[in-house]
N, C-alpha and C positions, 0 to 999 in steps of 0.2 A: 411582773413585765406581761403585757396584753399583746396576743397575737393577732393581727388583722389580716383579712383574706384580702387578695389581690381584687383591684378593681377590673373594669372592661378594658381600660386602655393600657394596662400592663399586660394584658394576655394576648393583645393583638395591636401591631402597630400598622396604621394605615400610611399611605402613600399619597401625597399631595402634589402633583407634577408643576400645577401652575397655579397662579392667583388667579381669582375670577375676573380681574381687570384686564390679564394678557389675553391677546388675541391667538391662542392655541387650542383648538378644537379636536384635533384628530391627529393620526401618525403623519399624515400628509404635511402638517406643521413642523414637523422636526427632520433636521437633515440626517439622511443616512450615514452611519458611523463607517469610516474607512480605515479604521486602525483596530489594533487587537485590543480588546474590552478589558480592562481589568487586570491585565498580565504585563505589568512593566517590567517585571524581570525576565520573563520570556521574550518579550519586544527587545529589551538591551541585549540579550543574549543573540538574537537573530541579526538585529542591526550589526554587532560586532563581527560575527562569523561571515556575514556577506561582504563586510569591508576589508577582510583580509584575503589576498589571493593565495598565500603560502599553502602549500600541501598539507593536508590533515586536519583543517579548520572547516570539517563537517559538523553537521547538528543532529543531536539525538533530542527529539523531544517528547518529554516525559509527561504522561498525563492519562487518566482513565479515559475510556470510551465515552463520548457524548460531551466532552468539553468543548468540542468545537475547534480542536488545535487546526486541523486541515483547512476549514474554513477561514479562519483567521489567519494563518499563514499566507495563504492565497490572496485574501484581501490585502494584506500587507505587501506582498511581493507585486501585485499587480498596479498597486497605488505608489511603489517606491520601486518600479522597474528599470532602475538605471544599469547600464551594461557594466557587469562585473568583468568581464572578459571579452576581447573581440570576437565576433561572430564570424563564421564563414560557412561556406555550402561545402560539400563533400562529395566526391564521385569517385567511383571506381572505374578504370578505363584498363583497356588491354596493354600487358607488358609485352612489346613485340620482342624482347630478347629473352624473355624467361616467362613462357604462357602460363607457367602453373603458378607464378606469382604476380598477380594482378596488382596495378600501381595504383597510389590513391593521388587524387589530383584535388588541391584546395584552391576553392574559388572565393573571390569577394561575395560578400553577403547578397543574395537573392539574384544572383547571376548564372547559376547552374541550369536552371532550366531554359534560359535564352542561349547557353552555350550547347545544350544538348539538341535544341532546335537548329542552330548554326550547322553543328555537324550532320544532321540528318538532312539539312537542307542541301549541305555540300554532297552528301553520297547520293542524295536523290538526283542531283544535278551529273554526278560523274556515272550513275547507272545509265543515264539516258548519253551523256555526251561521249564517253569512252568507246560504247559501240558503233557510234555514228563515226567517231573519228577512225575507226578501223574499217568503215564501209563506206568508201568514197573512191573515185576514179583515180585520185592523186596517190593514195596509198596503195591501192591495187596495181597501180602502173608501176611504182616503184617496186612493189613486191614482184610482180611478172617479171620486170626486168632483173632482178636478182635472180629469179628462179630459171629464166632463160638462158642467163649465163651460165649458172651451173649445168643447165641439162646439155648446152652446146659443148661445155668443157667435157661432159662426161661422155657424149655420144662420139666427140673426135677421139677421144683416148681410146674408146672401147673399138672404135672403127679401125684405129691403128693397129690394135690387138687383133682383131679379126682378119684384117688383111694380112698380117704377119702369118697366121694360122693358116689362111687359104694358100698361101705361097707353098705351104708345107703339106697340102692336101689334108688339112685338119680343118675341121668345123668348130666354131664357138657358139653353144647353144645354151638356153637357160630351160630347166626343168620346170615340171608345174610345182615344185617346192620353192623355187625361186634361186636355186643354186647353178652356178655356171659348170658346163661340161665341155670337155675337149674331145672330139670323136674322130677318128681316122676315117677317111673318106675314100670309097672306091674311084668316084668321079665327082663332079660338082655338086650332082645331086642325091648320091646314094651312100650311104655309110656303110663301112665294112660289116658284114655279119661274121660270127664266129667261124663259119665254114671257109668265107672267103678270106679271113684274115689268116687263118691257120694255112691256107694254101699260098701264102705270100712265102717268098724266100727268107731265110733268117737274117739277111742283111737287110731287107726291106723293113721288116719286123722291128729290128734293131734301132733302125733309123726312124721309125715312127715312135718308137718308146723314147728315143732321145729328144726327139722333137716335142712330143707331148710335155716330157719333165721340163723342159726349157720354158714351153709357153706356160706351165702351171706355175713356174717361179715369177714369170713376167705377170701372169695374171694376178698372183698375190700382191706383187707391187702396185699393180693397177687398181685392185681393191682398196689397198691402204690409202693410195692417192684420192680415190674416190670418196672413202670415209672423211679425210682431211678435207676435201672440198664441201662435204656435207656440213662438216661442223663450222667451217669457215662461213658457210652460207647461214648457218642456225644463228651463229654470232652475229652476221650481218643483219640478219631478220630481226634478232633480238634487239640489236641497237637501234634498227630502224623502229621497231614498236616502241621502244624505251622513248626514242624522240618523239614519237607520235603522243606517246602517252606525257611525257613531260611537259610539251606543249599544253595538253589539255589540263594537267594538273596545275602547272605554273598559272594558268589563267584564272583557276578556280580558287587556288590556295593564297595567291598573293593578298586579295583584300581578307581573308580571313586572317592572316599572318598579321597583317597592318592592323587589324581591330584588334588582336591580343598581343601587340607589341610588347606592351608593358610588362605582361605577365609571363615571366620565363618559363615556368613549368607547361604553361598552355601552348606557348610557342613552340617548345621542345616535342611535346606531344603531337601538335600538327604535322612538324616535320618529320618526325617518325612514321605517321600516317601517311604520308605520302609516300616515302621510301617502303613502306610496307605493300603499297598499292601497286607501285611498280613491280615489286616482286610475285604478286598474287594477281596479276591483272585478268588470268582466266575467270575469277570470281566474278567480274563484271562481264566478260565476254562471252564465257560459256557456262552460265549458272545452271548446275545440276540440279535435278527435281529434290535431292536431299537438302542442297544448300538453299534452295527457295523456300522449302517447307520450315527451315530453321531460322528463318528471317525473324529479325525482332519484332517490327511493326506489322508487318502482315504479309500474307502471300503477294499481294499486289505490288507492294514497294519493293521487296526482294532486296532489303538491305543487308549486306553480310553482317553477321552478329559481332565479329573481332572488331569493327570499327565504330560500335556504339557506346555511348556514354552513358553508365549506370548512376543516375543521380540518386544518392543515397539520402541526403538531408539537403532540403532547399529551404529557404526562408524568405520571407518578405524582405525587401530592402529598407523597410521603417521598422521591422520587427526590433523591440530593445531586448528584452530579457526571455528565453525560452523557459518556460515552467510547464514541466510534464508531471503529471501523475499516473504513477504505474500502479494498478488495482491488482494485478496479477503479475508478480514479479517472479514468472518463470524464467528458465534458463534462456530460451530464445526470444522472449518477449523482451527480455532485459539487456541481451548481449547481441541480438542479430543472429542471423544463420544463412547457411548457403543451401538453396533449394538444390533439387534434382529434378531434370525433365526426361522423359523417355520419348524415343524416335523409332518406329520399327522393331521394339523389343530391346533396343539398346538405351540403357540409362547414362546419361552425360550430365555434365554442368559446366558452367563458365562463370566469368567475373559478373556477367549480366545477370546472374541468379543470386546474387548476394542481396540479401534484405536486411534494413537497419532495425536495431533495437532501440530501445527508451533512452539508453544511455548515448547513442547516436543523435537522436531528436534533442537531449536535453544538453548537448556538447555546448560549453558557453555559457550555461544557464543552471538551472535547479531542477533535480529531481527528488520527487517526493514519495516515499513508499512506507508500508508498514511493515515496521521491524520483525514480528512474528511470522508473516508471510515470507519475508526474504530468507528467515532461517530454518523455515520448514521445508522449502524446496530444495532438491538435491543440488549441489554445488554452486548454488547462486550465491552463497555468502563468500565461498571461498573465491570465486569469480570477481565479486565485486571488490574484494580486498586487493586482489592481485591488480585489477584495472586502477584502483586508486593509488597504489602504490608505484605502480610503473607509470601512470599517467596517459596510457594509450590503451586502445581497445585492439586486441590481437584475436582476431576470429579463428585464426588457425590453433592457436594454443589454447584458447577456450573450448573450442569443438572438440580439440582432442579428449578433454575430461570426460564427455559424455560419450564418445566414440565405442562401440562395442569392438569393433575389427582394428582399430587404430590406423585405418586406411584413411587419408585425408586426400581428397582431389585436388584441392587448392589451398595455397598458403598465402593468402592476400597481405599486402602491406599495412601494417598496423597504422591506425588512425590517432593522433594526438588528442589526449583528452584533458580538458578542463571543465570540470562540472563541480557544484556543491551538491551535496547529497543529504536530504534530510530525512531521517526515519522517525517515524511515530512508534511509540509502544509505552508500555508500563514500566513502574519502577523496579518491578522484580526481574524482568526481562533485561533492563539495563543493568542491574547488579550483577545478574548471570554473564552477562558479556564483558562485564569488568573483570569479574574473578576469573572465568575460565579462558577469555581470548586476550592476549597479551597485546595483538594487532589494535583490539578495538579502541582503546586510550590515546593512541596514536592517530588512529584516522578520524575518530569522532572526538575532537578535544573540547567541544562546544557543547554544553547542555542547556537547553531551554526547557525551564522547569513551570509547567502550566498551574496557576493556582487553581482550586476548587471554587474559591468564593472571593469575593471583595467587599470593602466596607461599604456599607449603606450610609451615605450621606445625601445631600440634596443634589450635589454634583454628580455623583454615582447614579444617582436614580434618573437625573436628566441624560446621561450617557448610557444608561441602559434603554432609556426611551428611544434614544437614536437608534441603538441596536434592535430593537422592536420595530422601529419604522424600517429598518435594513431589510428584516426578514419579511416584512409586510410587502414591501416592493418588489424584491427579489422574485418571491413566489407569485407576484401578482394577485395579491389577496385583496379582500375589500378594505377600504380604510379602518383604521383601528381608533374607536373613540376615546377621548383622554380617561375617561372612567375605566375603560377596558384594560389600557396600557396600564393604569395604576393597580388593577387586580393581577395582571401579569407579573409587575414588580414584588406585588404583595406574594405571589404564588412561588416566585424565585427565592424571596427571603425564607418562606416555609420550607423550600426544598433544601436552604441553606442551612435550615434548622438554627437559624439565630436572627432575633430582630434587627441587630444591626450589620447584616452581612446580606449579599444577594449571592445566589448560586449563580456560578458560571458555566453550569452545564447546559449550554446553548441547544442543545437538540430536544432537551426537555421543554424549553420555551417555544421551539419552533413547531414542536409536534402540538402544542397546546394552541398556538395561534391558528395552526392547519385546521385543527377540529372544531375550533370556534368559528372560522371562516366557513366550515361547512354548514354549521348549524344556522349561522346568519344567512347563508345563501339559501337554505332550506326554508327560512321564515321570509325570504324576498327582503330582507333587511338591506339599507343602504350603506350600512357599516357595521363592524363588529362592536357590540355594546358588551357591558359588564356582565349582563345576564348571560350571554353566550359564552363568555368565558367559563362562568359558573356551570353552566350546562354542559361544556365539555370536560370541565374537571368532574362533575358528578357521572357523565356518562363512561369516562374512563374509569374511574371508582368501581362503578358497577360490572364492568367488563370484567375487571380482575379480582373481584371481591369473592369469589365462589366459594373459597376456602374460608374467609372471614363469616360469611353467610351461614355455612354450615356449623361453624363453632358457635356462633351467636343463637343459631337454632336449638343448639345443646343448652344453653342457657335459659332459654325460653321455655322448652318443653321439662326442664329440671333434671336432664341427664347430667349435666354439669351443675353441681350445687355451690350456690353463691348467696351470701345474705346482703342486702343493702340497706338494711333498717334494723333496729335493735341493738343488742349487744351480747357479747360473748367472750368468756375468759379463755385466754390462750390462743386465740384466732383473730387474723388479720387480713385485710383484703390487699394484697400486694398486686403490683404491675407489671407485667412483661410484654415484650414485642416479637410477634411471630411474623415470618417471611415466607410468600410463597414463589420467591423468585423476583417477581416485578411488581410486586404489591407487599408493603408493610402495614401491619395493623396491631393495635393494642388489645390484651385481654387481661381481666383481673384473675388472679389466682390465690386461692385459700393457703395461708401457711398457719399450720397449727402447731403448737408447742405444749407438751405435757411434762408434768414434774412425777418424781418419785425419789425414796429414799435412795441414797448412792453416795458415790465419792466426788461430786462436784464436775462431774464430766457432762459437755454439751455434745450430745451425739447427733450428727446430721444424717438422717436416714438415707438420704440421696448418696451421699459418700458412702455409706457403708453398703449399699447395693451397686455402686460404681455408676450411677447415673448423673452424677455432677462432673462439670468440668475443674480444672485447676483454678481458674478465677473464682468459681464460687466457692470452692473449697477454701481458698485465702481469705474470702470474706468473711465467711464462717470462723475462721480462726481468729480474725481480726476483732470480730463483736465478742467472741469467747474471751479474748484478752480484755476488753473495755469492760464486760460484766465482772470477771475476776477482780479486775482493779476496783471498781466501783463497790462489789458486794463481799469480796474474799480477800481482802488486803491483810487481814490479822487471822482471819481463820478460814479454812477450807469450807467451799459449800458443801452442806450437808444431803444435798439432794443432786440426782442426775436429772438433766434435761433433754428431752427427745425432741426433735424438730423435724418437720417434713413440708414438701408442697403437695398438697392434697391433689388427687386425680391428676399427677403427672405421672406418664407411663413412657416418656422418652428422656433423653439427656437434658440437661439443663446446664447452662454456664452463666457467667457474668455474676458481678456483685452489686447490680443494683437493688437487689432485694434485701442488703444485709441491715438496714434499718428497719425494715419491717419484720425480719427475724429477730433483730433484737427486742421490738416492742412485743413480739409475740412471747418471748421467753419472759420478759419483765412481768405481762400480764400473768403468764402460768405461775410465775413465782410469788407474786404478790395477791394473786386471785381477783386482781382488778379487772373487771370486763373492759372490752374494746367495742367502741362504736363501731357497728358494721356498715353505718351509712359514708363512712369515710374509708378512702384507699390510700395508700402511701407507696411512693419510690423513691429511691435514693440510697447511695451507698455510704459508709461511714468509716472514719479513721479510729485508730486505737483510743483516741481522746474523746469520742463520741461525736465529732465534728461532721456535719453533712457534708458529703461530695457529690459534685454533679454526674449526673447519669444521660445516657442518650435516648432517643426516641421519647422524649417527654410529652409532644403533643400527642402521639398516636395512643401513648397509655392512658391520658387523660380522656382521649375521644372515647377509647375502648371501655374505660369504666363508665363514661356517661352513657353511651349506648346499651351496655347492660341494665344500668339503673332505668333506663326507657323501657326495657324489656320486662323488668321485675317488679317495677312500680317505683315511680318517681316520688320524691319529698324533698321541701326545700333545704333540708339540713345536709343533703348530700353533697361530697366534694372530694378533692384529692390534695394530698400533702406532698410537697415537691421541696428539694433542696432549694435555698435562698438563691444560690448560683445559677440555677436554672430558669430564673426568670427571663432573662435575656432570650432564651430559647423559645419561649411561648408564641405560637402564631396560630391560635386554636380555630377550629371550623365557626362560621358565622352562627350558626344555632347555638352554640355553646357560650359564645360571646355574648349573645343576646340574653340566654338566660343567667350568666353572670350580671351582667348589666340591671336585671330584673331582680337580682339577689335571691333567684332560685337554684343556684350552683355555686360553689365556692372553690376557689384555688387558695390553698395556704402554703406560705414557703416557711422552712425552717431553717435554722443555722446548725442544730444538733439534735441529736436524738431525744433529749428531754423534753425539748419543746415538741417534737412529733408525739412522743407520749402522753404530754399533757392534753393536745388535741384529740388525741384517740381516746384517751381514757377519763379526761376532765379531771386530771390529777393539777395539783399546784406545782407553779414552776420555782416556788420559793424553798430552797433546799432545807430551811429550818423548819418548814411547815411539816406537820405529822401527815398531811395529805400528799405529800410529795412522792412520787413512784417509787424512790428509792428507800425512802422511810417506810412506805409501805411493805416493801419488798424485805427490808431487813428486819422489820416485825415479824413476819411470815417466818423467815429464816430462824430467828431466834426462838420462836416457838416450837420450830422443828428441833432444833438442837437441845431444848430444855425437853422435850417429848423422849428423844433419842437417849439423852442422859439419865431420864428417870427410869428407862426401861433395859438399862446396860445390865 
């Protein structure tokens, strides 16, 4: 059976987005996509979760970074932004009954700012109207009348007391401290001195003392009467002030109450506000410096803080679905916080200093966050779970979690919460949450699992072209030509590692287009062409390939030994992939095998020195089993085989070199030389069948580049498993060489086919030139030699 090398069409699948007769020339001829590309499973999960209002149907979007999960979900939400829950505006207002517990005011969507302006307008009017109502002739006349009545009553009563004292030769006077005094008089003008008083007869002194005691009792009754009259005056004055204020308030509150008569909560607040203004008229009549300084709007407005409306969340009347992306989900940014202010060294707070968080802004809509960022910030995950379970935002209980002192100045009324949470994260984080947090499965019942790639068909290529058009238009790039768009599709297929798939790592395609747009603009081109795409790919590869260049330099100067021509026994060129973090590239490795008399052991030197991983060791055991099955079914191998990766000084893992290792051992046993112009990659099972491996494109390109450095010939090529043909999306220069017959890709189904190519042996098991026959012949001669020397 002949083995044929692959042709150029098998190693690269081109894209044709439109027939030449179609009027499609650039990305402007494709309608931008408005759906989640290639993610039907995730889209259905999203639609399902958004349609259910029950608690717990939040979403965890699983996928690696770069898939464009956030962009695709935002695009879906913006195009399907039907209201999930009724939307409201939320305000905090003064609770006049309990100042420490500000009240929540729920207003119709889009009306909070108008309500705030209406209250401010009311207060501005009252700040001017109330002082005027208390500063006019009618008010002063009534106040003077009440005051004159009191003064007349007081004077009459005190005059009666003074007259009664005078009749008893006693004077009623007021001291400098304001106290009333009763003094015995010598005559109408002079009071008794101590000497004159002592000179009086005992009976006169007794009479004076009795009269003074009598008058003191009467004075006390008079003072009580005066106090009662002053209280009555104050009550009358307060009643008068209230009547004046009520007249002003009634005039200004009546239209406001009428305007909000259908909103009971607002109506109650306006009523309570009017009542509190009556109880605190001094705020409007005698505003102190402190009160003026603590005004909300400005020092000029002098609006009392207690009557302000703190608009926490306000939306447009025509807004449909709030969609908030929280990039930094810290405790305060997510749940809100209460600010503190200072005035003359005193720290204070009130309801007007309550600030909203992302949950407040997303209430009634959707909040998107990165799961890892939520979990790494203190208290955030617990606070989020508590809010979702209780379906309310309670600032006081949340703030207590992070308060060091435990002293909370305010305990605001909780706000009802109706929100969908979408967390973005990888599968490991998802599994950890499922395993360690029993609440997670109850609160995030919907999983949106994002695919890494989608099938590559004519329809999907057309959809991907629309996706390219979306990127171009959203980023305001130059239009992308049809050929350039085809190259981007092919680039994404290469990134997917499969001819029949397209990578859904949208960030890679977007970055490629941005960089190609830069090169097109630098060249003053009118649109992005295929050469600009190639230039962007080449420039990126050059930026990240320092390690690759360093390793290739070692092949060029002979530091790393490699043969790309000739033959050698027990030596084969295997292929591996190295990674520098943001760049993967292939390099050839020499695998050598030697034999010596022994007990039939196959010794892996890497394993002996603990430089091999478990998967590589498994591959060695598998090929050992295969060789023992083929060569030692009846008799034990009379030799030991030693195998190693030459010039490998670090750990190795993976089984993609197991076919190469098997071929090296067969060559060493049979002493059949292996062509060095060929390299091989692929794993094998215990029956010798080839199995697919990863990084096949990078491996082929790595060997091709080394051949370029060491000297090219037309026999050079790479052997790959037959199942890896679909993964081939090679560089254009290699495709051209394959088309010209100067480089070859061979696909094999089993290790015998690979050995036939590497050593030129027959595939006919009955042929004496079959590699197993050659190996058995050598083993037989070894056994005969050992038997003759026992």
